[in-house]
VMD Tcl script that draws the C-alpha trace (Angstrom):
set ca {
  {120.60 113.52 137.26}
  {122.67 110.83 139.06}
  {121.26 112.06 142.40}
  {117.73 111.56 141.10}
  {118.66 108.11 139.91}
  {120.11 107.11 143.30}
  {117.00 108.35 145.09}
  {114.82 106.29 142.79}
  {116.92 103.18 143.40}
  {117.02 103.68 147.19}
  {113.31 104.22 147.59}
  {112.55 101.17 145.47}
  {109.80 102.86 143.48}
  {107.62 100.94 141.11}
  {108.67 99.66 137.68}
  {106.48 102.32 136.18}
  {108.55 105.13 137.71}
  {111.79 103.49 136.68}
  {110.46 103.19 133.16}
  {109.57 106.88 133.20}
  {113.09 107.66 134.35}
  {114.54 105.74 131.40}
  {112.36 107.72 129.04}
  {113.63 110.99 130.54}
  {117.22 109.78 130.19}
  {116.73 108.83 126.56}
  {115.01 112.13 125.89}
  {117.93 114.06 127.39}
  {120.39 112.11 125.26}
  {118.22 112.82 122.24}
  {118.22 116.53 123.04}
  {122.01 116.42 123.29}
  {122.10 115.09 119.75}
  {119.86 117.91 118.59}
  {122.17 120.46 120.18}
  {124.73 119.76 117.47}
  {124.12 121.38 114.09}
  {123.83 118.99 111.17}
  {125.31 121.59 108.84}
  {128.02 123.45 110.64}
  {131.20 125.31 109.81}
  {134.48 124.03 111.21}
  {137.30 126.38 110.22}
  {135.45 127.30 107.04}
  {134.58 123.65 106.34}
  {130.86 122.99 105.85}
  {130.05 119.70 107.58}
  {126.84 117.80 106.84}
  {125.75 114.80 108.93}
  {124.27 111.85 107.05}
  {122.57 109.00 108.91}
  {121.06 105.77 107.59}
  {119.99 102.30 108.74}
  {122.04 100.06 106.45}
  {125.32 98.20 106.96}
  {128.60 99.47 105.56}
  {128.70 96.68 102.96}
  {125.37 97.68 101.43}
  {125.49 99.20 97.89}
  {123.69 102.32 99.14}
  {126.31 102.95 101.83}
  {129.09 102.50 99.27}
  {127.36 105.01 97.00}
  {127.11 107.47 99.90}
  {130.84 107.09 100.59}
  {131.49 107.86 96.92}
  {129.23 110.92 97.18}
  {131.13 112.15 100.23}
  {134.41 111.74 98.35}
  {133.03 113.65 95.38}
  {131.82 116.48 97.61}
  {135.21 116.78 99.31}
  {137.08 116.76 95.99}
  {134.80 119.16 94.12}
  {134.79 121.62 97.03}
  {138.57 121.44 97.53}
  {137.98 120.22 101.06}
  {135.61 123.03 102.00}
  {132.67 120.64 102.36}
  {132.51 117.37 104.26}
  {129.85 114.69 104.73}
  {130.09 112.62 107.91}
  {128.25 109.28 107.55}
  {126.60 107.43 110.46}
  {125.41 103.98 109.26}
  {123.61 101.08 110.94}
  {120.84 103.08 112.64}
  {123.29 104.95 114.91}
  {121.07 108.03 114.82}
  {117.69 106.31 114.92}
  {115.16 104.51 112.74}
  {114.24 105.73 109.27}
  {111.19 107.59 110.56}
  {113.13 109.14 113.44}
  {115.84 110.40 111.11}
  {113.29 111.92 108.76}
  {111.87 113.78 111.74}
  {115.38 114.97 112.61}
  {115.68 116.30 109.07}
  {112.48 118.27 109.46}
  {113.90 120.25 112.39}
  {117.35 120.55 110.86}
  {119.16 118.43 113.45}
  {120.31 115.97 110.79}
  {121.44 116.93 107.33}
  {120.83 113.93 105.06}
  {119.29 110.47 105.31}
  {118.30 107.61 103.05}
  {114.74 106.45 103.41}
  {112.43 104.15 101.51}
  {109.78 105.93 99.47}
  {107.24 103.87 101.44}
  {108.22 105.67 104.63}
  {108.15 109.08 102.94}
  {104.47 108.64 102.05}
  {103.72 109.28 105.73}
  {105.22 112.75 105.29}
  {104.66 113.50 101.59}
  {101.40 111.84 100.38}
  {102.38 111.91 96.69}
  {105.06 109.29 97.38}
  {102.30 106.71 97.84}
  {102.54 106.21 94.09}
  {105.78 104.27 94.50}
  {104.19 101.70 96.81}
  {101.30 100.81 94.50}
  {101.76 97.11 93.61}
  {102.74 96.25 90.05}
  {102.66 99.87 88.88}
  {105.79 99.68 86.71}
  {106.06 97.50 83.63}
  {109.74 96.72 84.17}
  {112.99 98.27 85.42}
  {113.51 100.32 82.26}
  {110.07 101.90 82.70}
  {110.75 102.57 86.39}
  {114.10 104.24 85.75}
  {112.60 106.48 83.05}
  {109.97 107.64 85.53}
  {112.41 108.27 88.37}
  {115.02 110.03 86.25}
  {112.53 112.01 84.18}
  {110.20 114.96 84.91}
  {107.84 112.91 87.10}
  {110.61 111.71 89.39}
  {112.29 115.12 89.63}
  {108.97 116.78 90.46}
  {108.31 114.30 93.27}
  {111.75 114.94 94.78}
  {110.89 118.57 95.50}
  {107.26 118.05 96.54}
  {108.39 117.50 100.09}
  {109.91 120.96 100.48}
  {106.84 122.28 102.26}
  {107.43 119.49 104.78}
  {111.11 120.56 105.14}
  {112.31 117.60 103.05}
  {114.04 117.81 99.67}
  {114.98 114.77 97.60}
  {118.44 114.71 96.07}
  {118.23 111.48 94.08}
  {116.79 107.97 93.94}
  {118.75 104.83 94.79}
  {117.72 101.56 93.21}
  {116.15 99.19 95.73}
  {115.09 96.60 93.16}
  {111.83 94.74 93.64}
  {110.37 93.48 96.90}
  {109.31 89.86 97.35}
  {108.16 87.63 100.21}
  {110.39 85.55 102.44}
  {108.96 83.26 105.10}
  {109.91 80.75 107.79}
  {107.58 77.79 107.31}
  {106.32 77.68 103.73}
  {106.75 79.47 100.39}
  {104.27 82.09 99.19}
  {103.21 80.78 95.79}
  {99.70 82.30 95.62}
  {97.91 85.01 97.62}
  {96.08 82.21 99.46}
  {99.38 81.22 101.06}
  {99.37 84.52 102.95}
  {96.17 83.76 104.84}
  {96.88 83.62 108.55}
  {100.50 84.66 108.00}
  {101.99 87.61 109.89}
  {104.16 89.63 107.50}
  {106.42 92.48 108.57}
  {105.87 95.65 106.58}
  {107.34 99.11 106.60}
  {105.43 101.95 108.25}
  {103.45 102.52 105.07}
  {99.67 102.59 104.81}
  {99.89 101.25 101.26}
  {102.21 98.38 102.17}
  {99.93 97.44 105.08}
  {96.87 97.62 102.84}
  {98.55 95.43 100.22}
  {99.25 92.62 102.70}
  {95.71 92.84 104.06}
  {94.15 92.70 100.58}
  {96.26 89.62 99.84}
  {94.87 87.98 102.98}
  {97.87 88.30 105.30}
  {98.28 90.05 108.63}
  {100.47 93.17 108.24}
  {102.78 93.97 111.16}
  {104.88 97.16 110.94}
  {108.27 96.63 112.62}
  {111.45 98.73 112.50}
  {114.08 97.21 110.22}
  {116.65 96.93 113.00}
  {114.25 94.86 115.11}
  {113.14 92.44 112.40}
  {115.74 89.67 112.81}
  {114.79 89.15 116.45}
  {111.09 89.42 115.62}
  {111.46 86.62 113.07}
  {113.37 84.48 115.55}
  {110.79 84.97 118.28}
  {107.82 84.35 116.02}
  {106.39 87.84 116.32}
  {106.11 87.66 112.54}
  {106.21 84.68 110.17}
  {107.95 86.48 107.35}
  {108.69 89.75 105.63}
  {109.18 91.22 102.18}
  {112.21 92.91 100.70}
  {114.75 92.85 97.88}
  {117.48 90.17 97.57}
  {120.46 92.22 98.87}
  {118.54 93.34 101.96}
  {117.36 89.76 102.60}
  {120.94 88.52 102.40}
  {122.86 91.32 104.12}
  {120.43 91.38 107.05}
  {121.01 87.63 107.48}
  {117.26 87.08 107.60}
  {117.91 84.01 105.44}
  {119.25 82.34 108.58}
  {115.68 82.30 109.88}
  {113.57 82.36 106.70}
  {114.29 79.52 104.30}
  {111.71 80.38 101.63}
  {112.07 83.28 99.21}
  {109.21 83.77 96.74}
  {110.09 86.25 94.02}
  {106.72 87.74 93.16}
  {108.17 91.30 92.83}
  {104.99 92.96 94.07}
  {106.51 96.44 94.40}
  {109.57 98.31 93.17}
  {109.98 100.98 95.82}
  {113.07 103.18 95.41}
  {115.19 104.53 98.19}
  {115.34 108.31 98.32}
  {118.26 110.42 99.48}
  {116.71 113.29 101.44}
  {118.22 116.51 102.70}
  {116.69 118.82 105.28}
  {115.54 122.07 103.66}
  {116.79 123.78 106.82}
  {120.28 122.56 105.89}
  {119.87 122.93 102.12}
  {118.87 126.57 102.40}
  {121.98 127.33 104.45}
  {124.22 126.14 101.63}
  {125.50 128.59 99.04}
  {124.36 128.07 95.43}
  {127.82 126.69 94.65}
  {127.63 124.23 97.56}
  {124.15 123.14 96.48}
  {125.45 122.49 92.96}
  {128.40 120.45 94.25}
  {126.17 118.36 96.51}
  {123.51 117.74 93.84}
  {126.07 116.69 91.23}
  {127.74 114.35 93.73}
  {124.36 112.81 94.63}
  {123.51 112.26 90.95}
  {126.89 110.61 90.36}
  {126.40 108.36 93.39}
  {123.00 107.26 92.07}
  {124.58 106.08 88.81}
  {127.25 104.15 90.68}
  {124.70 102.64 93.04}
  {122.68 101.17 90.17}
  {125.74 99.28 88.96}
  {126.60 98.10 92.45}
  {123.00 97.02 92.94}
  {122.97 94.73 89.90}
  {126.02 92.88 91.16}
  {124.74 92.76 94.74}
  {121.40 91.28 93.63}
  {123.03 88.45 91.71}
  {125.45 87.71 94.55}
  {122.67 87.81 97.16}
  {120.50 85.25 95.38}
  {123.47 82.93 94.93}
  {124.48 83.33 98.57}
  {121.06 82.62 100.12}
  {120.49 79.65 97.83}
  {123.86 78.28 98.89}
  {122.75 78.72 102.52}
  {119.74 76.47 101.94}
  {117.03 78.96 100.97}
  {114.48 77.62 98.49}
  {113.87 80.28 95.83}
  {110.53 80.20 94.01}
  {109.15 82.22 91.10}
  {105.35 82.20 91.49}
  {102.97 83.21 88.71}
  {102.30 86.93 89.25}
  {98.86 86.99 87.64}
  {96.95 86.06 90.78}
  {98.87 88.67 92.80}
  {98.22 91.38 90.21}
  {94.51 90.57 90.18}
  {94.03 90.59 93.94}
  {95.62 94.04 94.43}
  {93.49 95.69 91.72}
  {91.22 97.35 94.34}
  {94.24 99.30 95.67}
  {95.06 100.44 92.16}
  {91.48 101.53 91.53}
  {91.25 103.34 94.87}
  {94.38 105.40 94.26}
  {93.56 106.07 90.61}
  {90.34 107.74 91.79}
  {92.24 110.23 93.96}
  {92.97 113.51 92.13}
  {96.68 113.91 92.92}
  {97.67 110.24 92.83}
  {95.46 109.49 89.84}
  {97.18 112.23 87.84}
  {100.63 110.89 88.69}
  {99.60 107.29 87.92}
  {98.26 108.27 84.50}
  {101.43 110.21 83.73}
  {103.52 107.16 84.70}
  {101.46 104.89 82.42}
  {102.11 107.28 79.51}
  {105.89 107.06 79.88}
  {107.21 104.93 77.01}
}
mol new
graphics top color blue
foreach p $ca { graphics top sphere $p radius 0.5 }
foreach p [lrange $ca 0 end-1] q [lrange $ca 1 end] { graphics top cylinder $p $q radius 0.2 }
display resetview
């Protein structure tokens, strides 16, 4: 491989060929990663690899650490979860794809990203679907939420639990978003979600999907004028250093989902599956408590750093996204789920 590289450098081939060489190199490194099992046995210890995109101070990461501790304790050291944070193993979408082929055991991903793999998850990205947090938690923790977690099994993805990701709101560089009209001509970063993109477009903005790890630089360079996310993510990502306006319109409440590869899940014994599921459920409860504290601290921190926090009237936002609601309600599968969610008291 080094010989090939030297030949390329000596012959001074075009930038195109050098770019192709980089792609080959990255691909080989990627294949090396895949050569390691994400659920392997080391001296009778079952090891599961868990990758995610967040920092180690994020409430979700702390909940995952707790889950790993629970798994180790409940299995008497016969099971171990190795955690790789901060996008070490790829973007959210890339790690989901690794799950599908069994080269990664577990990942955390936003429900918005999952909709590209499991269509039923679009329901979580419908704007203003939930009445409040209590309603949302009842849906996620009840029969509807549990059913959705296993709907991805035919796509080699099984949900273990939901993590609270609060509500998403707009943050921008040059002006606050107080009405949908303020989004006209504004480039807003979105997740790789057809519904999220459609929502920004309906509101009059220009939706620009960008990987989370690339967003800070994109904001700095003016590739986008703003983004939308929950308070802890806004603060921990340090996006508040660039964006000084945070408009809490709470347009969506999209949960994070802890996913396991069915390739890995099916290799576990029934006892190991039980230990892992119970640990995941316990971590979800802890994460909710950590999230409440993190949200309060985040808002205080960004305000202290000079961010102007606004609370716009939601009525205009609710009205303008009604076509999305109507469109999805007319679809057989999504319409059924939406009606069931509305009936939850």
